[in-house]
N, C-alpha and C positions, 0 to 999 in steps of 0.2 A: 460133486466138490463145489460148492458156493462162493461167487465171485465178490469181496469185499470192495466195500464203498470207498473211494478215496478221498483224502482230505484237500479243500480247498474253498473257493469262493465261487458264488454262480457269477454269471453276466449281469443278472439283475441287480445282486449286491453291490458289485463294482462298479456299477451306472450311478447305483441310490447313491455311493461313497461320493463319486467324482460332481456328482449334483451339487449337493452339500458342500463340498469344499470350493466348489465355484461361487455359489452364493454368498458362503461368507468371505471367500476373496473379494467379490464385487463389493460389499458393504465396505470392509476395511480400505479398499482402494478408494472410496467415493469419500470416505471419513478424511484418509490422506489428503485428498487431492484438496478438499476444504480447508483443512489445516494447512496446506501449503498456500492456498491462495490468502487466508488471512495471514498469515506470518510474510506473505509479499506486502499486502496492502500496509501492515504496521511498518516494515522497514522503509517504504514510501513516505510515509507520515513523518518517520525519525529523519529521513534526510531532509525533506521539507523543513521541519522545526530547527533541524542544525543549520541548515541555509540561513534561516531568518534569524538563529541568534547569530549567525557569523555576519550577516548585512547590517544589525544593530552595532555587532563589536568594530565593524570597519568604520560606522558613522561617528563612533566615538573616538576611534584612532586617529580617522584622514580629517576631520572637521567639515567633512561633507555629505549633505544627504544621501542618504542610499536607497533607492524604491524597489520592491519587490513587487511585479505584477503576473497575474493568470490571466492566460486565455480562457475563456469557456469551454469547458470540456475538451483540454487540451491536455497531452501528457508532458508537458513543459512550462516553464515560467520564466521569467527574465529578471535578472537583478542588474540595475543600473545605479552607478555612482559616477555622477560629473558625464564625460562622455564615454565613459566604460560601461559597455552593454554586454552583457553575458545570459546567453540563454541555456538554461541546465534541464534534463530531462528526467523525468522520475523512472524507478527501473519497473520493469515488467508489464507495460503499457499501461499503468495506473493514471488516472486522469483527475485533473483536479478542476473544481471549478468556485467561482466566488459565490456564496450566499448573501452575504449584506456589500461588499464593496471588492473590487478587482485588482487593488492595489492597496500596498501598505508601503508609507514612507516613515523612516527612521530619520529625524532631525537631528543636524549635527548641532552642538556639540553635547548635548545631553542624551541622544539616542532614544528619545521619546516618539511614541506614535501621537496621532490626536487625542488617544482616550478613547474613542467612541467604541473601538472593538471590531474586530473583523473576524469573519467566520469563512473558512475554506472546507469544501468536501471533497475529501478524496474517494473514487470508486475504482472498483478490479472490475476490468471490461468482462471477464472471463464467468464471473460469480457473482456481479451486483454488489457484493458487500460492500460497504459505506463505512467512514469514519470522517471525524471532523478534527481539522487544526482549527485552534480560538487563539487569534494574536490580541490582547487587552494589554492596553497602556504600554510597561516595558516590556514586555516579552514578546 
């Protein structure tokens, strides 16, 4: 009587499949991590833009000048109206630095800036990805 061969996978076949799945998971994980960091950077830029719009709106409503100031390579910035100063922090440790000027002042009652334009760069510390926020004229 002849012994029949049993059905199944060899150890080599299983190891090969596990290695292929590991490579695919690594590539997808790296891609997802990059997407997450880019999303965090966009969110920080949106927060800074919203705070700049709020500063302009405050200058229009209050009749007082409002100044937004960054600190070199910091994750925060200050908003000052008269004696009231607030320090705001960007999410996810995103850092902001000034390319042209460290401060933007919205003048009351019109809410305008000096018109020269200011560029601030936001950098995600983990990935090094950059994005810029440009402040020109009324915005």
